[in-house]
Backbone bond lengths (Angstrom), bond angles and torsions (degrees), N, CA, C in turn:
res aa  C-N    CA-C-N  psi(-1)  N-CA   C-N-CA  omega(-1)  CA-C   N-CA-C  phi
1 X - - - 1.536 - - 1.506 105.15 -
2 X 1.269 114.39 134.26 1.478 121.79 -179.55 1.490 110.18 -73.21
3 X 1.332 114.93 165.90 1.467 122.80 -178.14 1.536 110.50 -67.47
4 X 1.381 116.29 -35.94 1.434 122.55 174.60 1.447 113.50 -62.28
5 X 1.302 116.38 -46.96 1.472 117.77 179.41 1.516 111.17 -64.74
6 X 1.293 113.41 -42.88 1.504 115.00 179.77 1.498 110.40 -59.41
7 X 1.353 115.65 -48.61 1.498 121.51 178.74 1.518 111.37 -55.16
8 X 1.354 116.41 -45.76 1.451 119.78 -177.51 1.529 109.81 -67.86
9 X 1.371 118.33 -34.79 1.469 123.79 177.47 1.441 108.77 -65.15
10 X 1.302 122.54 -44.44 1.452 126.14 177.73 1.490 111.81 -66.71
11 X 1.277 119.33 -37.11 1.478 119.88 175.67 1.537 110.65 -67.02
12 X 1.253 116.60 -39.64 1.484 119.44 178.95 1.514 107.92 -65.15
13 X 1.250 120.26 -42.32 1.445 120.75 177.21 1.513 112.85 -63.52
14 X 1.261 118.08 -39.85 1.444 125.12 177.38 1.593 109.62 -66.18
15 X 1.318 115.98 -38.48 1.443 115.20 177.18 1.520 111.16 -70.15
16 X 1.291 116.71 -37.39 1.501 121.53 178.44 1.474 109.33 -65.55
17 X 1.310 119.43 -41.65 1.484 121.40 177.31 1.371 110.09 -64.65
18 X 1.359 124.20 -44.25 1.490 125.61 177.49 1.492 109.12 -55.37
19 X 1.321 114.15 -46.31 1.520 119.90 -177.74 1.515 107.10 -62.01
20 X 1.301 123.14 -45.64 1.498 125.13 -179.45 1.473 107.74 -61.17
21 X 1.384 116.11 -47.96 1.524 115.45 -177.16 1.475 112.19 -62.94
22 X 1.398 117.98 -36.99 1.452 119.42 177.67 1.525 110.25 -63.10
23 X 1.286 117.55 -40.81 1.506 122.77 178.48 1.525 112.21 -64.56
24 X 1.326 113.60 -39.85 1.457 116.68 177.21 1.557 110.86 -69.95
25 X 1.340 118.08 -39.54 1.437 117.94 177.05 1.592 112.40 -62.74
26 X 1.322 114.77 -40.59 1.462 117.31 177.43 1.517 113.06 -64.85
27 X 1.351 114.22 -36.72 1.430 118.81 -176.40 1.583 106.94 -73.82
28 X 1.321 117.97 -38.17 1.451 119.21 176.71 1.555 111.71 -61.59
29 X 1.356 112.12 -40.66 1.459 116.80 179.02 1.483 112.07 -63.69
30 X 1.302 117.20 -41.15 1.454 119.99 178.41 1.585 107.96 -66.67
31 X 1.276 121.01 -39.48 1.464 120.71 179.66 1.484 110.56 -63.42
32 X 1.398 117.28 -44.22 1.390 122.04 -178.45 1.530 112.02 -64.81
33 X 1.370 115.68 -35.99 1.437 119.95 178.76 1.522 112.51 -66.73
34 X 1.374 113.68 -40.99 1.439 118.46 177.34 1.492 115.14 -68.38
35 X 1.378 115.21 -33.83 1.446 118.81 177.13 1.468 111.11 -71.72
36 X 1.345 119.83 -34.30 1.492 120.81 175.49 1.503 110.27 -66.74
37 X 1.343 116.31 -43.49 1.446 118.76 179.15 1.539 111.81 -61.87
38 X 1.351 116.23 -41.80 1.484 118.31 175.10 1.523 110.96 -64.46
39 X 1.293 118.62 -37.94 1.478 119.98 -177.27 1.546 107.31 -66.94
40 X 1.292 117.47 -43.77 1.476 123.51 175.35 1.548 112.17 -55.90
41 X 1.368 111.94 -45.40 1.445 116.32 -176.72 1.489 112.45 -66.16
42 X 1.356 114.14 -35.32 1.460 118.83 -178.77 1.514 108.25 -73.33
43 X 1.300 117.64 -41.38 1.502 117.19 -175.93 1.492 110.33 -73.22
44 X 1.328 116.26 -24.98 1.498 114.28 -179.18 1.564 113.80 -95.95
45 X 1.363 111.67 2.06 1.525 115.47 -179.51 1.513 113.77 -72.76
46 X 1.242 118.23 -6.28 1.499 120.08 174.84 1.562 109.50 90.97
47 X 1.315 118.96 4.50 1.453 118.78 178.74 1.453 105.37 -82.61
48 X 1.354 116.24 109.69 1.421 121.13 177.23 1.575 115.10 -74.93
49 X 1.275 116.08 132.17 1.443 117.21 -175.23 1.452 109.71 -64.49
50 X 1.317 119.00 -36.89 1.565 122.18 -178.81 1.521 111.94 -61.97
51 X 1.447 112.66 -41.20 1.439 113.72 178.06 1.550 112.33 -71.56
52 X 1.267 118.73 -31.12 1.466 118.84 177.21 1.543 107.42 -68.47
53 X 1.327 118.41 -41.77 1.471 118.22 178.63 1.532 112.56 -64.03
54 X 1.291 114.03 -39.48 1.521 118.32 178.39 1.496 110.68 -64.42
55 X 1.275 119.11 -43.39 1.554 123.91 176.91 1.491 107.54 -60.01
56 X 1.316 119.10 -46.24 1.444 124.67 -178.43 1.537 107.77 -59.22
57 X 1.266 117.77 -50.53 1.456 122.07 -179.22 1.467 111.39 -59.65
58 X 1.326 121.19 -39.26 1.469 123.77 174.79 1.499 110.88 -58.11
59 X 1.346 112.63 -45.90 1.551 115.92 -175.93 1.519 108.74 -64.02
60 X 1.381 116.23 -41.38 1.426 119.95 -177.65 1.505 108.90 -64.98
61 X 1.351 118.55 -45.67 1.506 122.31 179.98 1.529 107.31 -57.89
62 X 1.281 121.23 -49.64 1.461 124.86 -173.56 1.615 107.25 -67.41
63 X 1.312 119.57 -38.38 1.465 120.66 173.12 1.425 113.94 -59.10
64 X 1.461 113.78 -46.67 1.433 113.78 178.57 1.517 115.65 -65.00
65 X 1.406 119.13 -32.76 1.455 118.97 179.45 1.582 107.42 -71.99
66 X 1.326 120.89 -33.18 1.364 120.91 178.99 1.527 109.04 -68.26
67 X 1.294 115.20 -43.17 1.558 119.19 179.70 1.485 110.32 -63.64
68 X 1.397 117.60 -40.75 1.452 117.57 174.95 1.526 114.46 -61.49
69 X 1.345 114.19 -40.10 1.539 120.68 179.32 1.496 108.58 -62.01
70 X 1.351 118.15 -46.48 1.420 122.68 178.22 1.529 115.05 -60.65
71 X 1.340 113.49 -38.21 1.525 117.76 177.57 1.480 108.77 -65.35
72 X 1.326 114.01 -46.93 1.517 115.85 -177.88 1.527 110.75 -64.24
73 X 1.295 121.06 -38.38 1.496 122.06 174.57 1.460 111.55 -64.00
74 X 1.304 121.09 -38.12 1.427 124.59 175.40 1.560 111.98 -63.00
75 X 1.321 114.06 -42.79 1.480 117.62 178.31 1.533 112.11 -64.10
76 X 1.345 115.70 -37.05 1.453 117.21 178.37 1.538 109.64 -66.42
77 X 1.305 112.61 -45.95 1.524 118.81 -174.42 1.589 104.84 -66.42
78 X 1.261 121.17 -38.83 1.446 122.91 177.41 1.576 111.78 -63.02
79 X 1.280 115.99 -40.52 1.443 120.49 175.59 1.504 111.70 -63.88
80 X 1.234 115.99 -46.90 1.514 119.58 176.43 1.544 111.86 -58.72
81 X 1.347 114.40 -42.50 1.476 115.85 177.73 1.517 113.16 -63.13
82 X 1.335 116.54 -41.73 1.398 120.40 178.30 1.634 109.32 -60.46
83 X 1.226 114.34 -48.69 1.503 117.73 179.41 1.505 112.86 -58.44
84 X 1.339 117.56 -38.00 1.446 127.67 -179.94 1.525 108.67 -67.54
85 X 1.274 118.68 -43.47 1.497 125.25 -179.53 1.549 105.20 -69.75
86 X 1.329 121.20 -40.65 1.418 118.02 177.62 1.526 114.23 -62.17
87 X 1.313 114.45 -43.49 1.514 115.52 177.26 1.502 114.14 -65.59
88 X 1.381 117.05 -35.61 1.469 118.66 176.89 1.556 110.75 -66.99
89 X 1.390 112.06 -41.95 1.507 114.82 178.48 1.513 113.65 -63.01
90 X 1.355 114.46 -37.54 1.468 117.34 178.16 1.524 109.61 -63.29
91 X 1.339 118.30 -41.54 1.474 122.01 177.96 1.505 113.80 -64.55
92 X 1.206 117.79 -36.79 1.536 126.37 175.60 1.464 108.78 -66.56
93 X 1.281 120.43 -50.57 1.447 124.13 -179.63 1.519 108.43 -59.12
94 X 1.304 117.72 -49.06 1.501 120.22 -176.29 1.536 107.90 -61.45
95 X 1.304 116.59 -40.42 1.511 117.62 178.80 1.507 111.11 -65.03
96 X 1.346 117.31 -43.32 1.527 118.33 177.47 1.492 111.33 -62.47
97 X 1.365 117.96 -40.30 1.519 118.58 176.09 1.517 110.26 -59.16
98 X 1.346 118.01 -44.97 1.447 121.96 -175.91 1.560 106.54 -64.74
99 X 1.320 121.34 -41.47 1.434 124.41 178.91 1.575 110.74 -65.86
100 X 1.311 116.98 -41.20 1.410 117.27 -178.75 1.591 110.90 -69.67
101 X 1.311 116.33 -42.08 1.430 120.46 -170.05 1.641 105.89 -86.88
102 X 1.248 118.89 -8.59 1.440 121.86 178.00 1.449 115.45 74.73
103 X 1.375 115.41 20.73 1.547 116.64 -179.39 1.471 108.83 -89.97
């Protein structure tokens, strides 16, 4: 490849790179403009941040209370199941002893 062709190839690549950079800058500017517009819309929508945080906190508190209640119910149920298994095992052991001893 001759030096002229190489130089013109490099120039073409540089021109294409500049075009791509310009498009990227334009696209970035558009995105930033839209983001700023959206931020302004959200901040002017009347949604108070304090109110949103308070509502969020209420939801979290309620969820924790429900979770605690479910955990307590599960503990009670597990305790009942353990007691039931203990009673059944006692009956099975007594039956096995009677069978073994012939009583």
